[in-house]
C-alpha positions as CSV (number, residue, x, y, z in Angstrom):
1,X,100.0,6.5,-55.3
2,X,101.4,4.8,-58.7
3,X,102.5,6.9,-61.6
4,X,102.2,6.4,-65.6
5,X,105.1,6.6,-67.8
6,X,103.8,9.3,-69.7
7,X,106.3,10.6,-72.4
8,X,109.5,9.2,-70.1
9,X,111.4,7.1,-72.5
10,X,114.5,5.0,-70.9
11,X,117.8,5.8,-72.3
12,X,119.6,2.9,-71.0
13,X,119.5,-0.6,-70.0
14,X,120.4,-1.8,-66.4
15,X,123.4,-3.3,-67.9
16,X,124.9,-0.8,-70.2
17,X,126.4,1.8,-68.3
18,X,130.2,2.1,-67.9
19,X,133.0,4.6,-66.8
20,X,132.0,6.4,-70.1
21,X,128.8,7.5,-69.2
22,X,130.2,9.5,-66.1
23,X,128.3,13.0,-66.2
24,X,125.7,11.8,-68.3
25,X,122.2,12.4,-67.4
26,X,120.1,8.8,-67.6
27,X,116.6,7.3,-67.2
28,X,116.5,3.8,-66.1
29,X,113.6,1.2,-65.6
30,X,113.2,-2.2,-63.8
31,X,112.9,-4.3,-61.0
32,X,114.0,-3.6,-57.8
33,X,116.0,-6.6,-57.2
34,X,117.6,-5.3,-53.7
35,X,116.8,-2.1,-51.4
36,X,119.2,-0.8,-48.7
37,X,118.0,1.9,-46.5
38,X,120.9,3.8,-44.7
39,X,118.8,6.6,-43.6
40,X,119.5,9.9,-45.7
41,X,121.1,7.3,-48.7
42,X,118.8,4.6,-50.1
43,X,120.0,2.1,-52.6
44,X,118.6,-0.1,-55.1
45,X,119.6,-2.7,-57.1
46,X,118.1,-2.3,-60.3
47,X,117.2,-5.1,-63.0
48,X,116.1,-5.7,-66.3
49,X,117.2,-8.4,-68.8
50,X,120.2,-6.8,-69.1
51,X,121.7,-6.6,-65.9
52,X,121.8,-4.5,-62.7
53,X,122.6,-1.1,-62.1
54,X,123.2,0.3,-58.4
55,X,120.4,3.6,-57.9
56,X,121.1,6.0,-55.3
57,X,118.5,8.4,-53.7
58,X,119.8,11.2,-51.6
59,X,117.7,13.1,-49.0
60,X,120.1,16.3,-49.3
61,X,120.0,16.6,-52.9
62,X,116.8,15.0,-53.7
63,X,114.5,15.3,-51.0
64,X,111.3,14.4,-53.5
65,X,112.2,11.5,-55.1
66,X,114.7,10.4,-51.9
67,X,111.1,10.5,-49.8
68,X,109.4,8.1,-52.6
69,X,112.0,5.7,-52.8
70,X,111.2,4.7,-48.9
71,X,107.9,3.4,-50.2
72,X,109.3,1.3,-52.5
73,X,109.8,-2.8,-52.0
74,X,111.8,-5.6,-53.3
75,X,110.4,-5.9,-56.9
76,X,108.6,-2.9,-57.3
77,X,108.6,-1.3,-60.9
78,X,110.4,1.8,-61.0
79,X,111.4,4.3,-63.5
80,X,114.4,6.6,-62.1
81,X,116.2,9.7,-63.6
82,X,119.6,11.1,-62.4
83,X,123.6,11.3,-63.2
84,X,125.5,8.7,-63.8
85,X,129.2,9.4,-61.5
86,X,132.1,6.7,-60.5
87,X,131.8,5.1,-57.7
88,X,134.4,5.3,-54.7
89,X,137.2,3.0,-55.0
90,X,136.4,0.8,-52.4
91,X,133.1,0.4,-53.1
92,X,133.1,-0.7,-56.7
93,X,131.4,-4.5,-57.3
94,X,133.5,-5.9,-59.8
95,X,131.3,-9.0,-60.1
96,X,128.7,-6.9,-62.0
97,X,129.5,-5.1,-65.8
98,X,128.4,-1.3,-64.0
99,X,130.1,-1.7,-60.7
100,X,132.1,0.8,-61.5
101,X,129.4,3.2,-61.8
102,X,125.9,4.5,-60.4
103,X,123.4,6.8,-60.9
104,X,122.7,9.3,-58.3
105,X,119.0,9.8,-58.9
106,X,116.7,12.9,-59.0
107,X,113.8,11.8,-59.8
108,X,111.6,8.5,-59.1
109,X,108.3,6.9,-61.0
110,X,106.5,4.2,-58.8
111,X,105.3,2.1,-61.8
112,X,103.7,-0.8,-60.3
113,X,104.1,-2.5,-56.9
114,X,104.3,-5.8,-56.2
115,X,103.4,-8.4,-53.6
116,X,105.6,-10.6,-51.3
117,X,107.2,-13.0,-53.8
118,X,106.5,-16.6,-53.2
119,X,110.0,-18.0,-53.3
120,X,113.5,-15.6,-53.5
121,X,114.6,-15.3,-57.0
122,X,118.1,-14.9,-55.6
123,X,120.3,-17.4,-52.9
124,X,123.0,-16.3,-50.9
125,X,125.1,-18.9,-51.6
126,X,125.3,-22.2,-54.2
127,X,124.6,-24.5,-51.2
128,X,121.2,-22.8,-50.7
129,X,118.3,-24.1,-52.8
130,X,115.7,-22.1,-54.3
131,X,112.3,-23.1,-54.1
132,X,110.8,-26.2,-55.1
133,X,110.4,-27.0,-58.7
134,X,106.8,-27.1,-58.6
135,X,106.5,-24.2,-56.8
136,X,108.6,-22.2,-59.3
137,X,106.9,-24.1,-62.4
138,X,103.5,-22.6,-60.4
139,X,104.7,-18.8,-60.9
140,X,106.9,-19.6,-63.7
141,X,106.6,-15.7,-64.8
142,X,108.4,-15.0,-62.1
143,X,111.0,-17.4,-61.8
144,X,112.0,-16.4,-65.2
145,X,113.0,-13.2,-63.7
146,X,116.4,-15.0,-62.5
147,X,119.0,-13.6,-64.7
148,X,120.4,-17.3,-65.5
149,X,116.8,-18.3,-66.8
150,X,117.2,-15.5,-69.0
151,X,120.3,-15.7,-70.1
152,X,119.4,-19.3,-71.4
153,X,116.2,-17.9,-72.9
154,X,118.2,-15.4,-75.3
155,X,121.4,-17.7,-75.7
156,X,118.3,-19.6,-77.2
157,X,117.5,-17.3,-79.4
158,X,120.8,-16.0,-80.8
159,X,121.3,-20.0,-81.6
160,X,117.8,-20.1,-83.6
161,X,119.1,-16.6,-85.7
162,X,122.3,-18.6,-86.5
163,X,120.9,-21.6,-87.6
164,X,118.4,-20.0,-89.8
165,X,121.6,-17.4,-91.1
166,X,123.4,-20.5,-92.1
167,X,120.6,-22.6,-93.6
168,X,119.4,-19.4,-96.0
169,X,123.4,-19.2,-96.8
170,X,123.5,-23.1,-98.0
171,X,120.4,-22.3,-100.0
172,X,117.7,-23.8,-98.2
173,X,114.3,-22.4,-98.0
174,X,112.0,-22.1,-94.7
175,X,108.4,-23.8,-95.3
176,X,105.5,-24.1,-92.7
177,X,104.0,-27.4,-92.3
178,X,100.6,-28.4,-91.0
179,X,100.0,-28.7,-87.3
180,X,96.6,-30.2,-87.8
181,X,97.5,-33.3,-89.2
182,X,96.5,-37.2,-89.7
183,X,97.2,-39.6,-87.3
184,X,99.7,-42.0,-88.3
185,X,100.2,-44.3,-85.5
186,X,103.4,-45.9,-85.0
187,X,106.3,-45.2,-82.5
188,X,104.9,-42.4,-79.5
189,X,101.7,-41.7,-78.9
190,X,99.7,-38.5,-80.8
191,X,98.3,-36.0,-79.3
192,X,94.9,-35.7,-81.1
193,X,92.3,-32.6,-81.5
194,X,88.3,-33.4,-82.5
195,X,87.2,-31.7,-85.3
196,X,83.6,-29.5,-85.1
197,X,82.9,-30.2,-88.7
198,X,83.7,-33.4,-89.0
199,X,81.9,-35.1,-86.0
200,X,83.8,-38.4,-84.9
201,X,87.0,-37.7,-86.6
202,X,90.4,-36.3,-85.4
203,X,93.2,-33.9,-86.4
204,X,96.8,-35.2,-84.8
205,X,99.2,-33.0,-83.5
206,X,103.0,-33.6,-85.3
207,X,105.5,-36.0,-84.2
208,X,107.7,-34.6,-86.7
209,X,107.2,-33.1,-89.8
210,X,108.4,-36.2,-91.1
211,X,105.8,-36.9,-94.2
212,X,105.2,-33.4,-95.1
213,X,109.5,-32.5,-95.6
214,X,109.6,-35.8,-98.0
215,X,106.5,-34.2,-100.0
216,X,108.4,-31.2,-100.2
217,X,111.2,-33.2,-101.7
218,X,108.8,-34.9,-104.1
219,X,107.3,-31.2,-105.2
220,X,110.9,-30.5,-106.3
221,X,111.8,-28.0,-103.4
222,X,114.8,-29.7,-102.9
223,X,116.4,-27.8,-99.7
224,X,114.4,-27.9,-97.1
225,X,114.2,-26.6,-93.1
226,X,111.8,-25.5,-90.6
227,X,111.7,-24.8,-87.3
228,X,109.0,-27.2,-86.0
229,X,107.1,-27.5,-83.0
230,X,106.5,-31.0,-82.7
231,X,104.3,-33.0,-79.7
232,X,104.4,-36.2,-78.3
233,X,101.9,-38.1,-76.1
234,X,104.8,-40.1,-74.2
235,X,106.5,-40.8,-70.5
236,X,108.7,-37.8,-69.9
237,X,112.4,-37.8,-68.8
238,X,114.3,-34.6,-67.7
239,X,115.1,-34.4,-71.3
240,X,111.8,-34.9,-72.9
241,X,109.0,-32.7,-72.3
242,X,105.3,-33.4,-74.3
243,X,105.9,-30.5,-77.0
244,X,109.1,-29.3,-78.2
245,X,110.8,-27.4,-81.0
246,X,113.4,-29.0,-83.9
247,X,115.2,-27.9,-86.2
248,X,114.1,-29.8,-89.4
249,X,115.9,-30.4,-92.4
250,X,115.9,-32.3,-95.8
251,X,117.5,-32.4,-99.1
252,X,117.2,-33.7,-102.6
253,X,119.8,-36.0,-104.4
254,X,122.2,-35.9,-100.8
255,X,125.0,-38.1,-100.2
256,X,125.8,-39.2,-96.7
257,X,129.0,-36.9,-96.7
258,X,126.7,-33.9,-97.9
259,X,124.9,-34.3,-94.7
260,X,127.6,-35.1,-92.5
261,X,130.1,-31.9,-93.4
262,X,126.5,-29.7,-93.8
263,X,125.7,-30.4,-89.9
264,X,129.1,-30.2,-88.6
265,X,129.0,-27.3,-90.4
266,X,126.4,-26.0,-88.9
267,X,127.3,-27.1,-85.2
268,X,130.4,-25.7,-85.3
269,X,128.9,-22.5,-85.9
270,X,126.4,-22.3,-83.6
271,X,129.0,-23.1,-80.9
272,X,131.4,-20.5,-82.1
273,X,128.9,-17.7,-82.1
274,X,127.0,-18.8,-78.9
275,X,129.7,-20.1,-76.5
276,X,133.1,-19.2,-78.3
277,X,133.9,-23.0,-78.3
278,X,135.5,-24.5,-81.9
279,X,134.5,-27.8,-82.3
280,X,136.6,-30.3,-83.8
281,X,135.7,-31.2,-87.7
282,X,135.0,-33.7,-88.9
283,X,133.0,-34.9,-85.9
284,X,134.4,-39.2,-85.6
285,X,132.3,-41.3,-86.3
286,X,131.0,-44.9,-84.7
287,X,128.7,-47.8,-85.8
288,X,125.8,-48.6,-83.8
289,X,127.4,-52.1,-83.0
290,X,130.7,-50.3,-81.9
291,X,129.1,-47.7,-80.0
292,X,127.6,-50.4,-78.1
293,X,130.2,-53.1,-78.0
294,X,132.8,-49.8,-76.7
295,X,130.5,-47.9,-74.6
296,X,127.5,-49.8,-74.0
297,X,125.1,-47.1,-75.7
298,X,124.3,-45.7,-78.8
299,X,125.1,-41.9,-77.5
300,X,128.5,-42.2,-75.6
301,X,129.9,-39.4,-73.7
302,X,133.5,-39.4,-75.0
303,X,135.0,-36.6,-72.6
304,X,136.7,-40.1,-71.1
305,X,137.2,-43.3,-72.0
306,X,136.3,-46.4,-69.4
307,X,134.8,-48.6,-72.1
308,X,133.5,-51.9,-71.8
309,X,135.6,-55.1,-71.7
310,X,134.7,-58.5,-73.0
311,X,135.7,-60.6,-69.9
312,X,134.4,-64.2,-71.2
313,X,138.1,-65.5,-72.8
314,X,139.1,-65.2,-69.1
315,X,135.7,-67.7,-68.2
316,X,136.0,-70.0,-70.8
317,X,135.1,-73.5,-69.4
318,X,133.9,-72.0,-66.3
319,X,132.1,-74.1,-63.7
320,X,130.6,-71.0,-62.4
321,X,126.6,-72.1,-63.0
322,X,125.7,-68.3,-63.4
323,X,128.3,-67.8,-65.6
324,X,128.7,-70.8,-67.6
325,X,124.5,-70.5,-68.2
326,X,124.9,-67.0,-69.8
327,X,127.7,-68.3,-71.9
328,X,125.8,-71.1,-72.8
329,X,122.8,-68.9,-73.9
330,X,124.9,-66.6,-75.8
331,X,125.1,-63.8,-73.3
332,X,127.8,-61.8,-72.8
333,X,129.8,-61.1,-69.5
334,X,131.7,-57.3,-69.7
335,X,133.4,-55.6,-67.3
336,X,134.2,-51.6,-66.9
337,X,137.3,-50.1,-65.2
338,X,137.4,-48.1,-62.6
339,X,140.7,-46.2,-62.6
340,X,141.6,-45.9,-58.9
341,X,138.7,-47.6,-57.7
342,X,140.2,-49.7,-55.4
343,X,138.9,-47.1,-52.9
344,X,135.0,-47.8,-53.5
345,X,133.4,-48.9,-50.1
346,X,131.2,-51.6,-49.8
347,X,128.5,-49.0,-49.4
348,X,129.2,-47.8,-52.6
349,X,129.8,-50.6,-54.6
350,X,126.1,-51.5,-53.1
351,X,124.9,-48.2,-54.6
352,X,126.2,-48.8,-57.8
353,X,124.6,-52.1,-57.8
354,X,121.3,-50.7,-57.4
355,X,121.7,-48.0,-59.8
356,X,122.9,-51.1,-62.6
357,X,119.5,-53.4,-61.6
358,X,117.6,-50.3,-63.2
359,X,118.8,-50.8,-66.2
360,X,118.0,-54.6,-65.8
361,X,121.2,-55.7,-64.2
362,X,120.7,-59.0,-62.2
363,X,123.5,-58.3,-59.8
364,X,126.8,-56.3,-60.0
365,X,130.4,-58.4,-59.5
366,X,133.5,-56.5,-58.5
367,X,137.0,-56.8,-58.2
368,X,139.5,-54.2,-56.4
369,X,143.2,-54.5,-56.8
370,X,144.0,-52.8,-53.6
371,X,147.0,-53.9,-50.9
372,X,145.5,-57.3,-51.4
373,X,143.3,-58.7,-54.0
374,X,139.0,-59.1,-53.2
375,X,136.6,-59.5,-55.1
376,X,132.4,-60.6,-54.6
377,X,133.6,-63.5,-57.0
378,X,136.6,-64.6,-54.8
379,X,134.9,-68.1,-53.3
380,X,133.1,-69.0,-56.3
381,X,135.9,-68.2,-58.9
382,X,139.0,-68.7,-56.8
383,X,142.1,-66.6,-57.3
384,X,143.7,-67.5,-60.5
385,X,140.4,-66.8,-62.4
386,X,140.1,-63.2,-60.8
387,X,143.6,-62.5,-61.6
388,X,142.9,-63.4,-65.2
389,X,139.8,-61.5,-65.4
390,X,141.8,-58.0,-64.9
391,X,144.5,-58.5,-66.6
392,X,141.9,-59.4,-69.5
393,X,140.3,-55.9,-68.4
394,X,143.4,-54.2,-68.5
395,X,142.7,-53.3,-64.9
396,X,146.2,-52.1,-63.2
397,X,147.2,-51.7,-59.3
398,X,144.6,-49.3,-57.3
399,X,141.6,-50.1,-59.8
400,X,138.6,-51.7,-59.7
401,X,136.6,-53.9,-62.4
402,X,132.7,-53.9,-62.5
403,X,131.0,-57.1,-63.6
404,X,127.3,-57.4,-65.0
405,X,126.2,-60.5,-67.0
406,X,123.2,-61.2,-69.1
407,X,121.7,-60.6,-72.4
408,X,123.9,-58.4,-74.6
409,X,121.3,-56.0,-74.0
410,X,121.2,-55.7,-70.3
411,X,124.8,-55.8,-70.3
412,X,125.2,-52.9,-72.9
413,X,122.6,-50.6,-71.2
414,X,123.3,-51.6,-67.0
415,X,127.3,-51.0,-67.8
416,X,126.8,-47.7,-70.4
417,X,124.4,-46.4,-67.3
418,X,127.3,-47.5,-64.9
419,X,129.8,-45.9,-66.8
420,X,128.0,-42.1,-67.0
421,X,127.4,-42.7,-63.0
422,X,131.0,-43.5,-62.2
423,X,132.4,-40.4,-64.3
424,X,129.9,-38.0,-62.3
425,X,130.4,-39.8,-59.0
426,X,134.9,-39.7,-60.0
427,X,134.9,-36.6,-61.0
428,X,136.1,-38.3,-64.6
429,X,134.5,-35.7,-66.8
430,X,136.6,-32.5,-68.1
431,X,134.6,-29.6,-67.3
432,X,134.2,-26.9,-70.7
433,X,135.1,-29.5,-73.3
434,X,132.5,-31.2,-75.8
435,X,133.0,-34.3,-77.9
436,X,131.0,-34.8,-80.6
437,X,130.3,-38.0,-83.0
438,X,128.5,-39.8,-85.5
439,X,126.9,-42.6,-85.1
440,X,125.9,-44.3,-88.2
441,X,124.5,-47.6,-89.3
442,X,121.9,-48.2,-86.6
443,X,119.7,-51.7,-87.0
444,X,117.0,-51.2,-89.2
445,X,114.2,-52.8,-87.0
446,X,114.4,-54.2,-83.2
447,X,112.3,-56.4,-81.6
448,X,109.8,-56.1,-78.7
449,X,109.6,-59.2,-76.0
450,X,106.4,-57.9,-75.0
451,X,104.4,-58.4,-78.2
452,X,106.4,-60.4,-80.4
453,X,106.9,-58.1,-83.6
454,X,109.2,-56.1,-85.0
455,X,109.2,-52.1,-85.2
456,X,111.2,-49.6,-86.9
457,X,114.2,-48.0,-84.6
458,X,114.1,-44.6,-86.4
459,X,110.9,-44.5,-88.2
460,X,109.2,-46.4,-91.3
461,X,110.6,-43.8,-94.0
462,X,114.6,-44.7,-93.3
463,X,116.2,-46.4,-96.1
464,X,118.4,-49.9,-95.5
465,X,121.9,-49.7,-96.4
466,X,122.4,-50.9,-99.9
467,X,124.0,-53.9,-99.4
468,X,121.6,-55.2,-97.0
469,X,118.7,-54.6,-99.3
470,X,118.7,-58.2,-101.0
471,X,118.7,-59.8,-97.5
472,X,116.1,-57.2,-96.2
473,X,113.9,-58.5,-99.7
474,X,114.6,-62.4,-98.5
475,X,113.5,-61.7,-94.8
476,X,110.1,-60.2,-96.4
477,X,109.2,-62.1,-99.6
478,X,110.7,-65.6,-98.0
479,X,109.4,-65.4,-94.8
480,X,112.7,-65.5,-93.5
481,X,111.9,-62.8,-90.6
482,X,114.4,-63.9,-88.2
483,X,116.7,-61.7,-90.6
484,X,115.4,-58.4,-89.8
485,X,117.5,-58.6,-86.9
486,X,120.4,-57.9,-89.0
487,X,119.5,-55.3,-91.4
488,X,121.2,-52.0,-91.1
489,X,120.1,-48.7,-91.9
490,X,121.2,-45.6,-93.4
491,X,120.9,-43.5,-90.2
492,X,122.9,-41.1,-88.2
493,X,122.8,-39.3,-84.7
494,X,124.9,-36.5,-83.6
495,X,125.8,-37.4,-80.5
496,X,128.0,-34.2,-78.1
497,X,129.1,-35.2,-74.6
498,X,126.7,-38.0,-74.3
499,X,123.6,-36.1,-75.5
500,X,121.7,-36.9,-78.9
501,X,121.4,-33.4,-80.7
502,X,120.4,-34.6,-83.8
503,X,118.8,-37.6,-85.9
504,X,118.5,-38.3,-89.2
505,X,118.5,-41.0,-92.3
506,X,118.6,-41.5,-95.7
507,X,115.3,-42.1,-96.6
508,X,113.0,-44.9,-99.1
509,X,112.2,-42.3,-102.5
510,X,111.5,-46.4,-104.1
511,X,107.6,-47.5,-103.1
512,X,108.5,-51.2,-103.9
513,X,110.9,-50.7,-100.7
514,X,108.8,-48.7,-98.6
515,X,105.8,-51.6,-98.8
516,X,108.4,-53.8,-97.8
517,X,109.1,-51.6,-95.0
518,X,105.0,-52.0,-94.3
519,X,104.9,-55.3,-94.9
520,X,107.8,-56.0,-91.9
521,X,106.3,-54.0,-89.6
522,X,103.1,-56.1,-89.6
523,X,101.1,-53.8,-91.9
524,X,98.5,-54.9,-94.5
525,X,98.0,-53.4,-97.4
526,X,94.7,-51.7,-96.4
527,X,96.0,-50.5,-93.5
528,X,99.5,-48.9,-94.9
529,X,96.8,-47.9,-97.9
530,X,94.6,-46.4,-94.9
531,X,97.2,-44.5,-93.1
532,X,99.8,-43.4,-95.6
533,X,97.9,-44.0,-99.1
534,X,98.5,-40.2,-99.8
535,X,102.5,-41.0,-99.3
536,X,102.6,-44.2,-101.4
537,X,100.4,-42.5,-104.1
538,X,103.1,-39.4,-104.1
539,X,106.3,-42.1,-104.4
540,X,104.6,-43.0,-107.9
541,X,105.4,-39.4,-109.2
542,X,109.0,-39.6,-109.5
543,X,110.2,-39.1,-106.2
544,X,114.1,-38.1,-106.1
545,X,116.6,-39.5,-103.5
546,X,116.8,-37.6,-100.5
547,X,117.8,-37.4,-96.9
548,X,117.6,-35.5,-93.9
549,X,118.1,-34.8,-90.4
550,X,116.5,-33.2,-87.3
551,X,117.7,-31.6,-84.0
552,X,116.1,-31.3,-80.9
553,X,116.7,-27.5,-80.0
554,X,116.2,-28.2,-76.4
555,X,118.7,-30.8,-76.3
556,X,121.2,-28.8,-78.0
557,X,120.4,-26.0,-75.8
558,X,121.1,-28.5,-72.6
559,X,124.9,-28.8,-73.5
560,X,125.6,-25.4,-74.4
561,X,124.5,-24.1,-71.3
562,X,125.0,-26.3,-70.2
563,X,121.9,-28.1,-67.6
564,X,120.3,-31.3,-67.2
565,X,117.0,-30.4,-66.5
566,X,115.0,-29.2,-70.0
567,X,113.0,-26.7,-68.1
568,X,116.0,-24.9,-68.1
569,X,115.8,-24.2,-71.6
570,X,112.7,-23.5,-72.4
571,X,110.7,-20.5,-71.5
572,X,107.6,-22.6,-70.1
573,X,107.5,-26.0,-69.6
574,X,105.7,-28.6,-68.3
575,X,106.1,-31.0,-65.4
576,X,107.1,-34.7,-65.4
577,X,103.3,-35.4,-65.9
578,X,102.6,-33.2,-68.6
579,X,101.1,-30.3,-66.5
580,X,101.0,-26.6,-67.2
581,X,100.7,-25.8,-63.0
582,X,100.9,-22.0,-64.1
583,X,97.7,-22.2,-66.2
584,X,96.1,-25.5,-65.0
585,X,96.5,-27.3,-67.7
586,X,94.8,-29.7,-68.7
587,X,91.8,-29.0,-68.1
588,X,87.8,-30.0,-67.8
589,X,86.3,-28.4,-70.9
590,X,82.1,-26.9,-71.0
591,X,79.7,-29.8,-71.4
592,X,78.6,-27.7,-74.4
593,X,81.7,-28.0,-76.1
594,X,81.6,-31.5,-75.5
595,X,78.3,-31.6,-76.9
596,X,79.0,-29.6,-79.6
597,X,82.0,-31.8,-80.2
598,X,79.8,-34.8,-80.0
599,X,81.8,-36.5,-77.1
600,X,80.5,-38.1,-74.8
601,X,83.3,-39.0,-71.7
602,X,83.4,-42.6,-70.5
603,X,82.2,-42.9,-66.7
604,X,84.8,-44.2,-64.4
């Protein structure tokens, strides 16, 4: 029979007891993580969010409690009252904080039983695996009992609290912005919500509070922040979810240096308080162009070197048609040097080639400087040219050079991805090391080959660099749209260990410049008015210069934990197909509700 708690109160958590509590009478409450029966002695590992304490039921000293303890199974919820005693010398467990003591229980309340779990919460060794992620997400409330996930959630809480304290100390006001807003499609797809009171009309869930925080600046609120829930209906990856949380920040009259200093101080504070790590301040800075040239990525991991090397000078005048055609078309031929990589097998090189092809590379050529020179290009280029390429790449004996040729964007993407993959395979990434940096001066626009037009690289409210403003006006007013690809933005990202943890910009505060942006994006005056009329109007009423940044809380947590799976730092995440397996969402709704909303589903 199950018991009620009544007036019984827990005195300590299951992770609190130490040697100084010996001889105290305590009451613990939690889940039975493990049960061991030795006849007259029954041992429980009792678990709650703070840890585990060993509880012992002795038939000689507490017959009734011992008899009831025999009924208990794994994950039963119990309350145990008894005396703290010191464990015998050879029985102490130094792997847990409570390992010096145990509780000799005299009373037990069986508060609830439990069915056999669909998967084990613990594994005997790291080589064993838990159940599939699909099964664990279906029973997320059980998966969350695992100490590591609970530690992640509690660390997240401490991080968010530290952020709030820091922002308050720096004069920022926390302001909530609406969740039900107007759809302004530009970038990722919106999630839309039908309105019952306005049939045929829809709200959208915010992809970010972007316009509202700018309106806060127009309103004179000066310094705004929010721990904001955001929604994007986009294809998912290991570091993306359809709903996520971000620290959203905006300030009036800022310089770029003021924003950099604020954000560096914030991250330094969070890392210090959360994981006792001192980040090097100030962060180094790379322009977008330099980051792409040196690392093939706008979020380079600086914990290891392996920079991209331009091999075109070694191939000047080459008759090798694949390389000659690339250079003639204005493309690039670059390589990365794998230190000690001459040991790479043909199988490994084939695997790396397949990895590069996922990012657009047509092929992956290689040079190995082992006891003998070998290369996939030896027959085509000859030994002298191969040696010249290796020298240009500054490769040494024992190294390997991996080479990609093609359009600049493809070369950067494939070699940048290879750089990260090789670093993992060759164990080049030092543990417990954090390498932050700023990536600055992003392009204002990027060209989409699919539909032949330019899109804003960040968002359409980002200001161009002052020195590029006249070029921007020329591009739009004089129809020289090809110049759009040369424009740079007052945009910046914070990157730590190859993860973009924050991104922001100085915003446009002039209506004439904002109109040029909309025109560059192919919006007519009518379309711009329909989508953003309220904002264009607001810009006419004394808008101060302003700028800000947003930091994804989940991305930041992935660096702090660390983990490569965003679902490890969220309480109730969704799958890669944006489904919640636990509550079976998304799901169908009643026909009556659709009728009330005046929505009719199209037939397949």
